[in-house]
C-alpha positions in Angstrom: -0.1 0.0 -0.1 1.2 3.7 -1.3 1.7 6.2 1.2 -0.8 7.8 -0.7 -3.5 5.1 -0.5 -3.0 5.2 3.5 -3.9 8.2 4.0 -7.1 8.6 2.1 -8.1 5.4 4.2 -7.4 6.4 7.0 -8.8 10.1 6.3 -11.9 8.7 4.8 -12.6 6.6 8.3 -12.7 9.3 9.6 -14.8 11.3 8.0 -17.3 7.8 8.3 -16.5 8.6 12.1 -17.3 11.9 12.2 -20.8 11.1 10.0 -21.3 8.5 12.7 -21.1 11.2 15.5 -23.4 13.6 13.7 -26.0 10.8 12.8 -25.7 9.2 16.2 -24.9 11.6 18.6 -25.2 15.0 17.9 -29.1 15.2 15.8 -30.5 12.8 18.6 -28.9 15.4 21.7 -29.9 18.4 19.7 -33.6 17.3 19.1 -34.1 17.1 22.7 -33.3 20.5 23.5 -35.2 21.6 20.4 -38.0 19.5 21.8 -37.9 20.8 25.4 -37.2 24.5 25.0 -37.5 26.0 22.1 -35.4 28.9 21.0 -34.4 30.3 17.1 -30.8 31.0 18.5 -30.6 27.3 19.6 -32.3 25.7 16.4 -30.1 27.8 14.0 -27.1 26.8 16.3 -28.4 23.3 15.9 -28.4 23.2 12.2 -25.0 25.1 11.8 -23.1 22.6 14.2 -25.4 19.8 11.9 -24.4 21.3 8.5 -20.9 21.8 10.2 -20.1 17.6 10.8 -21.6 16.8 7.5 -19.4 19.1 5.7 -16.7 17.9 7.1 -17.8 14.2 6.3 -18.0 15.4 2.7 -14.7 17.2 2.6 -12.8 13.6 4.7 -14.6 11.6 1.8 -14.8 13.3 -0.8 -11.8 16.3 -0.7 -8.9 13.5 0.6 -6.3 13.8 -2.1 -6.5 17.6 -1.4 -6.1 17.1 2.4 -3.0 15.1 1.8 -1.8 18.2 -0.4 -2.2 20.8 1.4 -0.5 18.8 4.5 1.9 17.5 2.6 0.7 14.0 4.2 3.0 12.1 2.0 5.9 13.8 1.9 9.5 12.5 4.7 8.9 9.4 4.1 12.4 7.5 3.5 10.2 4.9 1.0 7.2 5.3 -0.5 5.3 1.4 0.1 4.1 1.1 3.3 4.6 -2.8 4.7 1.3 -3.9 6.5 1.3 -7.9 5.4 -2.0 -8.6 3.9 -3.8 -5.5 4.9 -5.7 -3.8 2.0 -8.2 -1.4 1.9 -11.2 -3.2 2.4 -9.3 -4.7 5.3 -8.5 -1.7 6.7 -12.4 -0.8 6.4 -12.9 -3.6 8.3 -11.1 -3.0 11.0 -12.3 0.8 10.8 -16.2 -0.5 11.2 -15.2 -2.9 13.9 -14.0 -0.3 16.4 -16.2 2.5 15.2 -19.2 -0.5 16.6 -17.0 -1.4 19.2 -17.2 2.5 20.5 -20.7 3.0 20.0 -21.9 -0.6 22.0 -19.4 0.5 24.9 -20.0 4.1 25.2 -23.9 3.6 25.4 -24.4 0.3 27.0 -24.1 1.8 30.7 -25.9 4.9 30.2 -28.4 2.1 28.8 -28.3 -0.3 31.8 -28.6 3.2 33.8 -31.8 4.0 32.6 -33.2 0.7 32.1 -32.5 0.0 36.0 -34.2 3.4 36.3 -37.7 2.5 34.6 -37.7 -0.5 36.1 -37.5 1.2 39.3 -39.9 4.2 38.3 -42.9 1.0 37.5 -42.1 -0.6 41.1 -42.0 1.9 43.5 -42.4 5.2 41.3 -39.4 6.7 42.5 -36.2 6.9 40.4 -32.2 6.9 41.2 -31.2 10.0 43.2 -30.8 12.6 40.2 -31.8 11.0 37.6 -35.1 10.8 36.0 -37.2 8.2 33.3 -36.3 10.1 30.3 -37.5 7.7 27.2 -36.4 9.2 24.4 -32.9 9.1 25.5 -33.3 5.0 26.2 -34.8 5.3 22.6 -31.9 7.1 21.4 -28.8 4.9 23.3 -30.5 1.6 21.9 -30.3 2.8 18.6 -27.1 3.8 19.0 -26.1 -0.2 20.7 -28.3 -1.5 18.0 -26.6 0.1 14.9 -22.8 -0.7 16.8 -24.0 -4.3 16.6 -25.2 -4.2 12.8 -21.6 -2.9 11.9 -19.5 -5.3 13.8 -22.4 -8.2 12.5 -21.9 -7.2 9.1 -18.7 -5.4 8.7 -17.8 -7.2 5.5 -21.0 -6.3 3.7 -20.8 -2.6 4.6 -16.9 -2.5 3.7 -17.3 -4.0 0.2 -20.2 -0.9 -0.3 -17.3 2.0 0.7 -15.0 0.3 -0.7 -16.5 0.4 -4.0 -16.1 3.9 -4.1 
């Protein structure tokens, strides 16, 4: 794998990660903010943050050559090729999908379990864990994130083939 190909894959992985963070973290958190307290400036800030995140994703995914040229990432190496053994673009994408799926599961599982315990406690004796409330919206978002992480891990081969076509 050449230096340029390696940095292309690495930048695209960061782009994919920024998309995952936008879709599964920034947008749901901001929707809950708008639902509970609507304010025009808050709405403008939310739209701006989502547009910036999506713009970052588009730049990282489609302008990788420009980024590599601007930052001169492929300069200053002794050899033209990186030797990773049997790793190619598809294998690196598979690894990235496994890592992203794992991060989603690891990040959202503790809060999901706390929400489940809180809901059960509320259903049993109408009180919650000290300092927390029952919030079904956050529970559903955390469930969705864990499910998406599981789907990334279980379908990493087909997803990597889809992204490697581009």
